[in-house]
C-alpha positions as CSV (number, residue, x, y, z in Angstrom):
1,M,11.0,-42.4,18.0
2,S,10.7,-39.0,16.3
3,H,7.4,-37.3,15.7
4,E,8.0,-37.4,12.0
5,S,8.1,-41.2,11.9
6,A,4.9,-41.8,13.9
7,P,2.4,-41.3,11.1
8,E,4.2,-44.0,9.0
9,T,4.0,-46.8,11.6
10,A,0.2,-46.9,12.0
11,P,-0.5,-47.5,8.3
12,R,2.3,-50.2,8.0
13,A,1.0,-51.9,11.1
14,A,-2.5,-52.0,9.6
15,T,-1.3,-53.1,6.2
16,G,0.6,-56.2,7.6
17,P,-2.5,-58.1,8.9
18,G,-4.6,-56.7,6.1
19,L,-2.3,-58.2,3.4
20,G,-2.5,-61.6,5.2
21,F,-6.3,-61.4,5.3
22,A,-6.4,-60.6,1.6
23,V,-4.1,-63.4,0.5
24,A,-5.9,-65.9,2.6
25,A,-9.3,-64.9,1.2
26,Y,-8.2,-65.1,-2.4
27,L,-6.5,-68.4,-1.9
28,L,-9.6,-69.9,-0.4
29,W,-11.7,-68.5,-3.2
30,G,-9.3,-70.0,-5.7
31,L,-10.1,-73.5,-4.4
32,L,-13.9,-73.2,-4.5
33,P,-14.3,-74.9,-7.9
34,L,-12.9,-78.1,-6.5
35,Y,-15.1,-77.9,-3.4
36,F,-18.3,-77.3,-5.4
37,G,-17.5,-80.2,-7.6
38,L,-17.7,-82.4,-4.5
39,L,-21.3,-81.3,-3.8
40,A,-23.0,-83.3,-6.6
41,P,-25.9,-84.2,-6.9
42,A,-26.8,-80.8,-5.4
43,G,-27.5,-78.2,-8.1
44,A,-26.4,-74.6,-8.2
45,F,-29.7,-73.2,-6.7
46,E,-29.6,-75.6,-3.7
47,I,-25.9,-74.9,-3.1
48,V,-26.4,-71.1,-3.0
49,A,-29.4,-71.4,-0.8
50,W,-27.5,-73.5,1.8
51,R,-24.6,-71.0,1.5
52,I,-26.8,-68.3,2.7
53,V,-28.6,-70.2,5.4
54,F,-25.5,-71.8,6.9
55,S,-23.5,-68.6,6.6
56,L,-26.1,-66.8,8.6
57,A,-26.1,-69.6,11.2
58,L,-22.3,-69.3,11.5
59,C,-22.5,-65.5,11.8
60,L,-25.0,-65.8,14.6
61,V,-22.8,-68.2,16.5
62,L,-19.7,-65.9,16.0
63,L,-21.7,-62.9,17.2
64,T,-22.6,-64.8,20.4
65,V,-19.1,-66.1,21.0
66,S,-17.4,-62.8,20.4
67,R,-20.1,-60.9,22.4
68,S,-20.7,-58.5,19.5
69,W,-24.5,-58.3,19.7
70,T,-24.3,-54.7,21.0
71,R,-22.3,-53.6,18.1
72,F,-24.6,-55.4,15.7
73,R,-27.7,-53.8,17.2
74,A,-26.1,-50.4,16.6
75,L,-25.5,-51.4,13.0
76,V,-29.2,-52.3,12.6
77,R,-30.2,-48.8,13.8
78,D,-27.9,-47.3,11.1
79,R,-30.4,-47.1,8.2
80,R,-27.9,-45.7,5.7
81,A,-25.4,-48.5,6.4
82,L,-28.3,-51.1,6.2
83,V,-29.3,-49.8,2.7
84,T,-25.8,-50.1,1.5
85,L,-25.4,-53.6,3.0
86,A,-28.8,-54.6,1.4
87,A,-27.4,-53.6,-2.0
88,A,-24.2,-55.4,-1.3
89,G,-26.1,-58.5,-0.3
90,A,-28.0,-58.4,-3.6
91,L,-24.8,-58.2,-5.5
92,I,-23.1,-61.0,-3.7
93,Y,-26.2,-63.2,-4.2
94,I,-25.8,-62.6,-8.0
95,N,-22.1,-63.3,-7.8
96,W,-22.7,-66.6,-5.8
97,Q,-25.4,-67.8,-8.1
98,V,-23.5,-67.2,-11.3
99,Y,-20.3,-68.5,-10.0
100,V,-21.7,-71.8,-8.6
101,L,-23.6,-72.3,-11.8
102,A,-20.4,-71.9,-13.7
103,A,-18.5,-74.2,-11.4
104,V,-21.0,-77.1,-11.7
105,T,-21.6,-76.8,-15.4
106,G,-17.9,-76.8,-16.6
107,H,-17.3,-73.1,-17.1
108,V,-14.5,-72.5,-14.5
109,V,-12.2,-70.9,-17.1
110,E,-14.8,-68.4,-18.0
111,A,-15.4,-67.7,-14.4
112,S,-11.7,-67.0,-13.9
113,L,-11.9,-64.4,-16.6
114,G,-14.5,-62.5,-14.6
115,Y,-12.1,-62.1,-11.7
116,F,-9.3,-61.1,-14.1
117,L,-11.6,-58.3,-15.2
118,N,-12.2,-57.0,-11.7
119,P,-9.5,-54.4,-11.6
120,L,-10.8,-52.9,-14.9
121,V,-14.3,-52.8,-13.4
122,S,-12.8,-50.7,-10.5
123,V,-11.4,-48.3,-13.0
124,V,-14.8,-47.9,-14.8
125,L,-16.4,-47.4,-11.4
126,G,-13.9,-44.6,-10.6
127,V,-15.0,-42.8,-13.8
128,A,-18.7,-43.5,-13.6
129,V,-19.3,-43.0,-9.9
130,L,-16.4,-41.0,-8.5
131,R,-16.0,-38.9,-11.6
132,E,-12.3,-39.7,-11.8
133,R,-10.2,-38.9,-14.9
134,L,-8.4,-41.8,-16.5
135,R,-4.7,-41.6,-17.1
136,P,-3.5,-42.6,-20.6
137,A,-2.3,-46.0,-19.3
138,Q,-5.8,-46.7,-17.8
139,W,-7.4,-45.8,-21.1
140,G,-5.1,-48.3,-22.7
141,A,-6.0,-51.0,-20.2
142,V,-9.7,-50.4,-20.8
143,G,-9.2,-50.5,-24.5
144,L,-7.4,-53.9,-24.3
145,S,-10.3,-55.3,-22.2
146,V,-12.8,-54.2,-24.9
147,V,-10.8,-55.9,-27.6
148,A,-10.6,-59.0,-25.3
149,A,-14.3,-59.0,-24.9
150,V,-14.8,-59.0,-28.7
151,V,-12.3,-61.8,-29.1
152,L,-13.8,-63.9,-26.3
153,T,-17.3,-63.3,-27.7
154,A,-16.2,-64.8,-31.0
155,A,-14.3,-67.6,-29.3
156,Y,-17.3,-68.7,-27.1
157,G,-19.8,-68.2,-29.9
158,G,-21.6,-65.7,-27.7
159,F,-21.1,-62.9,-25.2
160,P,-19.1,-64.2,-22.2
161,W,-21.9,-63.2,-19.8
162,I,-20.5,-65.4,-16.9
163,A,-17.2,-63.5,-16.9
164,F,-18.8,-60.1,-17.1
165,A,-21.6,-60.9,-14.6
166,L,-19.0,-62.0,-12.0
167,A,-16.7,-59.1,-12.7
168,I,-19.4,-56.4,-12.4
169,S,-21.2,-57.9,-9.4
170,F,-18.1,-58.5,-7.3
171,G,-16.5,-55.2,-8.4
172,L,-19.6,-53.3,-7.2
173,Y,-19.7,-55.4,-4.0
174,G,-16.1,-54.5,-3.2
175,F,-16.9,-50.9,-3.9
176,L,-19.9,-50.8,-1.5
177,K,-18.0,-52.7,1.2
178,K,-15.2,-50.1,0.9
179,R,-17.8,-47.3,1.3
180,V,-19.1,-48.6,4.6
181,G,-15.8,-50.2,5.8
182,G,-15.1,-47.5,8.4
183,R,-18.5,-47.9,10.1
184,V,-19.3,-51.6,9.6
185,D,-17.2,-54.5,11.0
186,A,-16.7,-57.6,8.9
187,L,-18.9,-59.9,11.0
188,G,-21.7,-57.5,11.4
189,G,-21.8,-56.7,7.7
190,L,-21.9,-60.3,6.6
191,T,-24.6,-61.1,9.2
192,A,-26.8,-58.2,7.8
193,E,-26.2,-59.3,4.2
194,T,-27.0,-63.0,4.8
195,A,-30.0,-62.2,7.0
196,G,-31.5,-60.1,4.2
197,L,-30.9,-62.9,1.7
198,T,-32.3,-65.7,4.0
199,P,-36.0,-65.3,2.8
200,V,-34.7,-65.7,-0.8
201,A,-32.8,-68.8,0.2
202,I,-35.8,-70.4,1.9
203,I,-37.9,-69.8,-1.3
204,Q,-35.2,-71.4,-3.4
205,L,-35.1,-74.5,-1.2
206,L,-38.9,-74.8,-1.3
207,V,-38.8,-74.6,-5.1
208,V,-35.9,-77.1,-5.4
209,G,-37.7,-79.4,-3.0
210,A,-40.9,-79.2,-5.1
211,T,-39.3,-79.6,-8.5
212,G,-36.4,-82.1,-8.0
213,G,-35.9,-82.7,-4.3
214,V,-33.4,-81.3,-1.9
215,S,-30.2,-83.5,-1.9
216,I,-29.0,-82.8,1.7
217,G,-29.5,-86.0,3.8
218,A,-30.5,-88.0,0.7
219,A,-27.0,-88.6,-0.7
220,G,-25.2,-90.0,2.3
221,P,-23.6,-88.6,5.5
222,V,-20.4,-87.4,3.7
223,H,-22.3,-85.4,1.2
224,A,-24.5,-83.9,4.0
225,L,-21.4,-82.9,5.9
226,L,-19.8,-81.3,2.9
227,L,-23.0,-79.4,2.1
228,G,-23.4,-78.4,5.7
229,A,-19.8,-77.0,5.7
230,V,-20.6,-74.6,2.8
231,G,-21.5,-71.9,5.4
232,V,-17.9,-72.0,6.8
233,V,-16.4,-72.2,3.3
234,T,-18.5,-69.2,2.3
235,A,-18.3,-67.0,5.4
236,V,-14.6,-67.3,6.2
237,P,-13.2,-65.8,2.9
238,L,-15.8,-63.0,3.0
239,L,-14.9,-62.1,6.5
240,L,-11.2,-62.1,5.6
241,F,-12.0,-60.0,2.5
242,A,-14.0,-57.5,4.5
243,A,-11.3,-57.2,7.1
244,A,-8.7,-56.7,4.4
245,A,-10.8,-54.0,2.6
246,R,-10.9,-52.0,5.8
247,R,-7.1,-52.1,6.2
248,L,-5.6,-52.0,2.7
249,P,-5.4,-49.4,-0.1
250,L,-7.1,-50.4,-3.3
251,V,-3.7,-50.9,-5.0
252,L,-2.8,-53.8,-2.7
253,I,-6.2,-55.3,-2.9
254,G,-5.9,-55.1,-6.7
255,L,-2.6,-56.9,-6.7
256,T,-3.6,-59.8,-4.4
257,Q,-6.9,-60.5,-6.1
258,Y,-5.0,-62.0,-9.1
259,L,-4.4,-65.1,-7.0
260,T,-8.0,-66.3,-7.3
261,P,-8.4,-66.2,-11.1
262,I,-4.9,-67.7,-11.6
263,M,-5.8,-70.6,-9.4
264,Q,-9.2,-71.0,-11.1
265,L,-7.7,-70.9,-14.6
266,L,-5.2,-73.6,-13.7
267,I,-7.9,-75.8,-12.1
268,G,-10.2,-75.4,-15.1
269,V,-7.5,-76.2,-17.7
270,L,-5.2,-78.7,-15.9
271,L,-7.6,-80.6,-13.5
272,L,-11.1,-80.2,-15.1
273,Q,-9.8,-80.4,-18.7
274,E,-12.0,-77.6,-20.0
275,P,-11.3,-76.9,-23.7
276,M,-9.1,-74.0,-24.5
277,T,-8.9,-72.8,-28.1
278,A,-6.3,-70.4,-29.6
279,A,-8.9,-67.6,-29.7
280,R,-9.6,-68.1,-25.9
281,W,-5.9,-67.9,-25.1
282,T,-5.7,-64.7,-27.2
283,G,-8.5,-63.1,-25.2
284,I,-6.9,-64.1,-22.0
285,G,-3.6,-62.7,-23.2
286,L,-5.2,-59.4,-24.0
287,I,-6.8,-59.2,-20.5
288,W,-3.4,-60.0,-18.9
289,A,-1.8,-57.3,-21.0
290,G,-4.4,-54.8,-19.8
291,L,-3.8,-56.0,-16.2
292,V,0.0,-55.5,-16.5
293,V,-0.5,-52.0,-17.9
294,L,-3.0,-51.2,-15.1
295,T,-0.8,-52.6,-12.4
296,V,2.3,-50.8,-13.5
297,D,0.4,-47.5,-13.8
298,S,-1.2,-48.0,-10.4
299,L,2.1,-48.7,-8.7
300,H,3.7,-45.7,-10.4
301,A,0.8,-43.4,-9.3
302,A,0.9,-44.7,-5.7
303,R,4.7,-44.1,-5.6
304,S,4.3,-40.6,-7.0
305,A,1.6,-39.8,-4.4
306,R,3.8,-41.0,-1.6
307,R,6.7,-38.9,-2.9
308,L,4.5,-35.8,-3.0
309,V,3.4,-36.4,0.6
310,A,7.0,-36.9,1.8
311,D,8.3,-33.9,-0.1
312,P,5.6,-31.3,-0.6
313,V,6.3,-28.3,-2.8
């Protein structure tokens, strides 16, 4: 093997498993509306609380089995990383709460729109946080998303806050995870995030118990088993996503993330029979058009960057 080909093999080797992690994560997330529908009579606040508690329990078990406590203690001593992970934890809490609320109240289609908007949120973050300059095609994609927001607001009779809350919270979460990806492993990061959210989860369970009663153990053994498995259902895709974010360029992450909203849209329309008016389809079409423009432009920019590296002037 020549010395010139060596730099290429490492990124490709890392991209291979990273792409598999990303596809698996987004496929699992796409099936979540069906899973949450099985958890009735548990409400959104109880489900999210158990997601946090059981996810932390699973992470602690995995830390023990993988003998990763030394690495995790080193993470705890990294104050800068902990601050970033605390912010990421707050964002993923918002994302979980809004998404589960949408799933159990018949708003799966609107939730899918939020994840269609994620790539556009990444573009806005690049401008607002990283001071990047938008290319003309990116401006066009952002413009289409603004028009789509206006159309969807009219179609829903109000601002589609579920879609935008999900898009912004998960877009910021992915951005923060990318910032600490080189210093924080997937398991350690998720353990820190869920540990920070556990006091909030305990308070939620106390409130739910005092107001309506906690459903786990009161709706039969199958329901208790399904609710107990919510930690695995929650942690596994997040661990896969964190592992993918450390290995993949943002372009590939952006392409694979379309799997989740496509599956959610199909589940909402075909299986859950959520109503879809012509105006809603128009808004979705505008978002898709913006995504096509953004994807083509991103692929072209990535190809041009590789060409410059391979053949510098």
